[in-house]
RONURO-38979 format. One record per residue (C-alpha): x, y, z. Coordinates in pm, whole numbers, padded with zeros to 5 digits, always signed. Example, Ala and Ser with C-alpha at 12.3 -4.5 7.8 and 13.67 -1.06 7.14 Angstrom:
+01230-00450+00780;+01367-00106+00714;
//
This chain:
+15651+24996-01687;+15972+25090-01543;+16112+25421-01736;+16425+25535-01519;+16748+25541-01651;+17044+25379-01481;+17404+25467-01560;+17564+25130-01712;+17910+25046-01817;+17999+24902-02137;+18170+24567-02039;+18258+24460-02403;+18232+24592-02738;+18257+24365-03022;+18227+24400-03403;+17992+24166-03561;+18023+24302-03928;+18201+24597-04056;+17908+24839-03987;+17760+24659-03663;+17880+24625-03329;+17759+24424-03028;+17763+24606-02696;+17759+24437-02355;+17679+24594-02035;+17795+24532-01664;+17471+24516-01446;+17562+24586-01107;+17416+24324-00870;+17167+24561-00707;+17022+24622-01047;+17017+24268-01188;+16639+24217-01090;+16535+24535-01231;+16706+24455-01583;+16533+24110-01595;+16416+24045-01931;+16240+23805-02151;+16315+23678-02508;+16263+23973-02781;+16280+24279-02572;+16474+24580-02620;+16697+24846-02407;+16613+25195-02438;+16971+25379-02460;+17040+25767-02359;+17372+25989-02411;+17482+26323-02503;+17631+26365-02856;+17801+26677-02956;+17583+26843-02702;+17260+26701-02790;+17080+26447-02586;+17012+26129-02798;+16786+25797-02719;+16773+25510-02914;+16603+25147-02869;+16802+24832-02943;+16695+24474-02918;+16859+24254-02667;+17047+24001-02872;+17152+23778-02580;+16917+23546-02416;+16786+23544-02048;+16939+23221-01990;+17281+23347-02075;+17273+23625-01783;+17418+23856-02017;+17275+24204-02188;+17394+24229-02511;+17266+24492-02795;+17330+24459-03146;+17365+24827-03324;+17396+24856-03705;+17529+25185-03837;+17281+25359-04016;+17362+25654-04263;+17334+25990-04080;+17225+25788-03751;+17365+25990-03461;+17353+25719-03213;+17451+25429-03440;+17729+25608-03590;+17872+25679-03231;+17832+25347-03104;+18028+25196-03432;+18291+25476-03412;+18331+25628-03085;+18216+25375-02811;+18470+25179-02636;+18506+24932-02348;+18438+25122-02018;+18242+25395-02150;+17927+25457-01982;+17550+25492-02090;+17223+25569-01953;+17001+25228-01986;+16656+25200-01947;+16537+24845-01819;+16374+24618-02064;+16060+24679-02283;+15868+24524-02515;+15598+24285-02629;+15787+24118-02945;+15747+23770-02733;+15559+23468-02645;+15586+23277-02348;+15768+22979-02314;+15596+22621-02284;+15848+22376-02144;+15680+22055-02263;+15524+22205-02604;+15584+22074-02970;+15582+22397-03154;+15667+22510-03500;+15800+22864-03525;+15898+23070-03832;+16136+23384-03799;+16151+23631-04093;+16419+23914-04051;+16622+24165-04254;+16943+24321-04167;+16957+24414-03798;+16604+24275-03773;+16807+23964-03647;+16903+24093-03318;+16573+24015-03134;+16543+23681-03339;+16877+23545-03171;+16737+23604-02851;+16401+23429-02930;+16525+23144-03125;+16812+23082-02856;+16562+23074-02563;+16294+22877-02708;+16540+22602-02833;+16689+22578-02498;+16380+22599-02289;+16151+22402-02523;+16341+22063-02637;+16045+21967-02866;+16000+22285-03065;+16152+22378-03394;+16248+22689-03594;+16284+22808-03938;+16502+23129-04014;+16446+23321-04335;+16706+23607-04309;+16782+23861-04575;+17075+24069-04622;+17265+24271-04901;+17593+24013-04882;+17724+23760-04692;+17967+24008-04542;+17681+24213-04411;+17505+23933-04215;+17501+24050-03840;+17551+23775-03555;+17654+23515-03819;+17865+23318-03574;+17584+23314-03287;+17331+23171-03560;+17582+22902-03702;+17644+22775-03345;+17276+22737-03252;+17241+22575-03602;+17515+22314-03518;+17407+22287-03180;+17028+22200-03276;+17068+22067-03606;+16759+21877-03606;+16533+22162-03490;+16713+22493-03643;+16722+22557-03990;+16828+22911-04173;+16777+23013-04507;+17011+23322-04578;+16860+23551-04874;+17122+23817-05049;+16999+24099-05244;+17327+24221-05380;+17537+23916-05416;+17425+23653-05662;+17458+23284-05598;+17354+22969-05793;+17029+22904-05595;+16772+23158-05782;+16535+23117-05475;+16791+23264-05252;+16868+23575-05449;+16668+23866-05356;+16406+23989-05125;+16157+23791-04955;+15897+23839-05228;+15528+23697-05254;+15676+23464-05497;+15937+23328-05255;+15695+23313-04970;+15445+23093-05217;+15768+22836-05267;+15808+22852-04878;+15443+22753-04809;+15428+22498-05114;+15785+22339-05017;+15934+22404-04696;+15628+22460-04449;+15287+22504-04466;+15267+22860-04315;+14921+22849-04175;+15021+22558-03965;+15276+22712-03802;+15226+22822-03440;+15413+23143-03415;+15553+23376-03673;+15801+23631-03592;+15884+23919-03832;+16135+24187-03784;+16244+24433-04081;+16187+24716-04285;+15820+24833-04262;+15740+24750-04627;+15860+24403-04584;+15719+24320-04239;+15370+24421-04349;+15374+24253-04676;+15451+23935-04490;+15184+23982-04217;+14967+24025-04517;+15041+23712-04695;+15011+23516-04385;+14685+23610-04287;+14562+23538-04695;+14719+23186-04624;+14505+23123-04345;+14720+23198-04048;+14575+23319-03709;+14642+23691-03644;+14739+23616-03289;+15017+23380-03418;+15202+23648-03604;+15424+23886-03401;+15621+24180-03551;+15876+24446-03459;+15957+24750-03650;+16288+24951-03617;+16124+25261-03787;+15824+25380-03978;+15749+25603-04278;+15650+25904-04098;+15609+26116-04431;+15275+25899-04488;+15142+26070-04190;+15219+26409-04276;+14894+26456-04483;+14656+26321-04214;+14813+26556-03964;+14760+26866-04210;+14398+26756-04282;+14339+26707-03896;+14458+27054-03822;+14294+27192-04081;+13964+27049-03966;+14013+27158-03593;+14168+27498-03672;+14088+27742-03390;+13975+27494-03111;+14161+27456-02807;+14227+27180-02562;+14294+27194-02194;+14542+26893-02175;+14646+26759-01834;+14950+26533-01798;+15001+26301-01504;+15348+26137-01455;+15545+26037-01180;+15251+26144-00938;+15293+26519-01069;+15035+26692-01292;+15084+26926-01551;+14811+27131-01736;+14851+27289-02085;+14595+27480-02298;+14691+27385-02660;+14537+27382-03017;+14345+27061-03102;+14473+26894-03395;+14818+27077-03425;+15076+26855-03252;+15114+26520-03060;+15092+26505-02699;+15452+26401-02668;+15604+26689-02842;+15372+26964-02689;+15478+26828-02328;+15843+26841-02432;+15849+27202-02572;+15690+27282-02226;+15995+27128-02056;+15803+26821-01924;+16037+26505-01854;+15833+26244-02012;+15967+25884-02113;+16031+25822-02487;+16266+25685-02728;+16183+25630-03101;+15916+25872-03130;+15805+25654-03439;+15523+25483-03301;+15754+25160-03285;+15896+25112-02923;+15579+25208-02692;+15841+25388-02432;+15581+25712-02433;+15272+25489-02347;+15008+25643-02148;+14647+25594-02077;+14354+25853-02174;+14152+25872-01869;+13925+26170-02023;+13879+26307-02367;+13995+26171-02695;+14282+26164-02947;+14369+26083-03284;+14662+25801-03306;+14813+25803-03633;+15030+25516-03564;+14993+25198-03302;+15257+24932-03378;+15367+24962-03042;+15058+24877-02885;+14868+24525-02843;+14470+24534-02932;+14387+24483-02603;+14599+24772-02483;+14412+24991-02737;+14094+24894-02624;+14202+24980-02265;+14243+25342-02358;+14640+25333-02399;+14790+25553-02647;+15151+25621-02786;+15187+25998-02697;+15424+26039-02973;+15167+25954-03227;+14829+26080-03028;+14696+26427-03150;+14430+26584-02898;+14088+26628-03068;+13858+26739-02757;+13818+27031-02540;+13937+26837-02236;+14207+26537-02225;+14367+26369-01937;+14667+26145-02010;+14801+25943-01729;+15165+25784-01752;+15113+25622-01425;+14836+25375-01507;
//
């Protein structure tokens, strides 16, 4: 994993909606190989806002076939980076950018005849555009259906790109727009993707258990409820891919307090290996996650979301054990191999060795 930041210039900045913007980066020739990506991946951006370093991860909404690097950023109330991007950034500004990462993807199969379904809400459409465009272009026999939730028609991100794709692949790409704060005369298209609507989709639009791949990107509650529904209908868990832009951290607070209470007084010798260097810390078991402990001790470790989603802070436990509160950013085989998200992992043994270089 390449966790090095590179200084990139904003080549173009376009408004997608009143509260969202698409940034295009100019990639120097000597960095094009470094910044190669696959559909569905994201970039981690870093800048200083009012004297504070701020990092955020945003999905690439361009396709690898475009030879462009674009991210869509929706302004979030109270969001430091998203507000900065929408109100302050301009063409020619520079940002520090980490090469593409992420597992929200499935390999291209040029001769395959596959059926894909995508479920998105709000800015969750950004990786979907990359995924849909790439597969439609590279797999001429495959088809897509997109179910996309927004508040109003005016808040639909990347609508021009979506409509262009629909017009180009009319026989292979269908879009269903759902609006939660704007009524239309088709009841099915009003409101969120509820269980009732998923039942209608399954019965009348496509048999969900027969779909080759499902992609879900939106709020945590929506994402997990759709995944649960698909599993209840017999979908193979390996066919369900999801990306979260945030998680409910409050749900973990009680678990952290219980853990700290049960391990009170116990110590851990924590060894962190990163960039060929070692740092050793004597800390409390159960108190804080590995990433925060290290950062508070001046370690320069890779991270972005701190929410258990992006996997930028992934490392491998080579000795000892941790309690990992969330693991959305990891695949099951990675967890089995000993990888953890350090922003979500709390030491629970007397000795712990964590290797970022593995």
